[in-house]
N, C-alpha and C positions, 0 to 999 in steps of 0.2 A: 521483566517484559521492561522495554527500556521505553523510557519516555522523556514529553517536553513538556516544561511549566513551567509559567511564571508566578513562584510561593513569595508569600511573603515574609520578610527579613524581621524577626521576633528580639532578636539579641545581637549584639555587634559590638564585641570588648577589644582593648589589646594588654595581651598577656604580658609580653615580653617585649624588650629590643626590636621593634620592628615584626612580630608575630603576633597574629588577632585572632579571635576565636568569630564564626559565624553559626548563625542559630536562625536555620529557616523550618516554615509549616508550609504542610500542599499533602496532595495524594501521592505524589512521584516518592513518598516516604515509604507504604506501601508495597512497594517496589523490591526494594531496600534489604538482599537476605541473607547478603556473603559482607563477613568486616574482609574490608584490603578491598572493597571497591570504590571507586569514586566517580567523581561528577563532572562534565564539561561544562562551565559557566561563560556565559555568555557578560561579561562587565560595562556594556556601554552601548544605547540603544542606534550609536552611529555605528560606523564599518570600522572607526577605528577606535582604539586595533581590531582588525580585521577577523584575529582569530579567539576562541573561547578559553579557555586558565582549565588546565586538567587538576582538581583540585580533590585530597583523597578524602575521604569520611572519616568522621573521628569517633564520632557515637550519635544512636540512630535507635529513637524513641518511637514505637507505630502505633503505641495507643494514644502519644497528643499528635502524633503525626510530624514529630519535629526532628531535623539532624543533623549534625553540627559539623560544620570543618575547622580544620584551623590555618592559616596558610603565612608564610612567608612575604608581605611586602616591599620587594625588591627591584622591582622591572615596573614598565608601564602601565601593563594591564592590573596586576595587583594591587599598587597603588591606588592605581583609583578606585578597584573591589574594595582596599579599604577606608574610602569613602562615602563608601551608602550607610544608611542611616536608616535606625529602625524604621519599618513603617512601609519602607517601599522597598517594591516588587522585584526581583533577580529571574533571569531567562536561564533555567538550569535543564541537564539535559545529564538522564540517567536512570538507574544507575548501569555506571558501566566497567565490564573486566569482569577477572575471576576473579578473586577474591581467598584468602584462607580456608583449609580445612576443617572443620571443626568436629571429626567424626577419626581424626587418627588415632587418637589418643585414648589410653581407657581411663574409665571415672580413678581417681584415686593416683594419677601419677605427678609427676613434675615435669615442665616445659620451662625452656626461656624464651624469652621474646626480648630481641637484642635492637633498638632505637638507634636511628642518626639526625641529631638535627630536625628538620621538619618528617624526616620520614619516621619522628617517633606518634602522630595520631592517629595513623589507622589501625597500630598497635594497642591503642585503648579499648575499642570496640573489641577487636579481640579478644581480650584479656578478661572483661566484663562477659563475655560469652562462653571461653574456654572454665572460665572460673562460675558459671553458674553450671553450667556438666560436671561440674566437682573434678576439674585440676587446677592444680595449685601452681602459680605462674610466678615466678621471680624475671624481675625487670632489667634489663640493664640500658641505662638512657646515656647516649654521650652529646655531646654539644660545646661549641667551640670557647666560649667564654662563661660567666654567670648569669650578664646582663642576657639570653636566650634560652634562660631553663625554662621550664611550662611543664605543666600538669604533675608534678614531683606528687602531691600528697595525693591527685589523684591516682595513678598507681599504687602509692604506697599503700592506700586503703583497698588493695586489690590483691598485695602482697608483697614478696621481701622487692625492693625496691634500691636499686644502688646507682646514683649520678655522679657518670667523669667528666670533667671538662676538659681539654687540650690544654690551657692554661693552670688547670689551677685553685680558678679559685671557687671554685664549689664542688665538693663531694671527691671523689677521687681526682688526681691528675695522671692524665693523660686516657687513649683511644681506651673503647671499649672491651676492643680483644686485651687490653690490661689487665683489665676487673675482672674478663672473665677468666683469664688466668689460673687469676687465682683465687677462683669458685670450688668447694665442692664439685666432685662429677654424676651429679645427682638425679639429672634431668635426661629426659629421652626422646626431648625432639627440639631443635632450637627455630624459632622463627626468626626474619628482622625483614626491617626495610630502611632504607638508606643510600647512602650517596656508594658509588660501585666502585670504588676504592674499598670501604667497609665489608660490602659482602663481601667481593674477593678476600679482602683479610680472613672475614668466619669460616667460611666453605677451608680455608687452609689451615684453619687454625684446628679446625674441627669434623676432617675427613669425614668419619667414620659415622654420626653422631647424624639422622634422621633429619635435614630442613627444609623448609622452605623462604626462601626470599622476596620480595616484595620490590622489583627496579620502579628509580627514576628513570626515565628520559623523556625524550623533547616531544610532544607530539602534534599533530599537525588537525587531522579531525577526530582523534579517541574514539573512531571506532571501526579501524583496519583498513581503509577506503583510501588512504593516503600514500603509505608507504613510509611516515617518515621515522617510527621510533621501529623499524626490523632491526633482529639483535640477530648473530648466528648461532647456531647449538652446539651443544658438547656430546648432547648423548639419545638425539634423536634421529633412529636411524633412519626416516625418512621423514624427516623436514629437515631443512639442512639451516633453513631461518626461521624465524615467530615476529609476531607482531605486536609487542610489549601489550600495547594498549586492546589488545581484543583477543588474544590467545592470552595473556598477564592479565592485570601487574606481573601476578602470584606465582613464580614455578618452582619445584622444590631442587632444593640444591644438586648442583651440577648440571644443569638442564644446558643454562644460558654458559657460552662459552664469555670466562673473564681473565 
């Protein structure tokens, strides 16, 4: 069930260049069930900026009622968010959207998780949950350069992890697709979140492997009312368009026209 709640900030720190990790506590966490869902955050108590900011959920702890989000401060709204202090309250609407499936793969199987930039965070909760289900995870994480790399050690604690940077300043030089090209093809499914060109390249690279893609589109309302995030479909005969916020953000590979 979607709730709106003023949640208390319990931790907030910078992880990398313009990358922040923020943890909130509140009853809303009890409604968070699927990795890959997101929240819509009001970053100011005034009407400037007017719109909330969609931020993916990186980690959920339903015992302590805490959840963590990781965001990049690169605009007016997220810069204001980066100035929030521990102890302050944050207006959070969520959980929103449909996340990654947790029961697509059998216990003992191996899957590939691919993240690009700020698309990496939702894969962390997904990897934790898959590991809990007895599924081995391989992670390929792509970043622009070393200064924006984050959560490398956290992913390594969950499975084999390959970090790529475009300029080669950390890990493998090049794109995530370059790293996947030399991986043994021993995974049954791939799960990915990141910029659309990356998702398009992955879909082209692994046409016969089942995949689930999480899309990052600009959103207005976050609940399917404003139609700001509508995308054309490729393989749904009864639905020519979908809304990323309420029908997704996760779709099986091949559904969205890329």
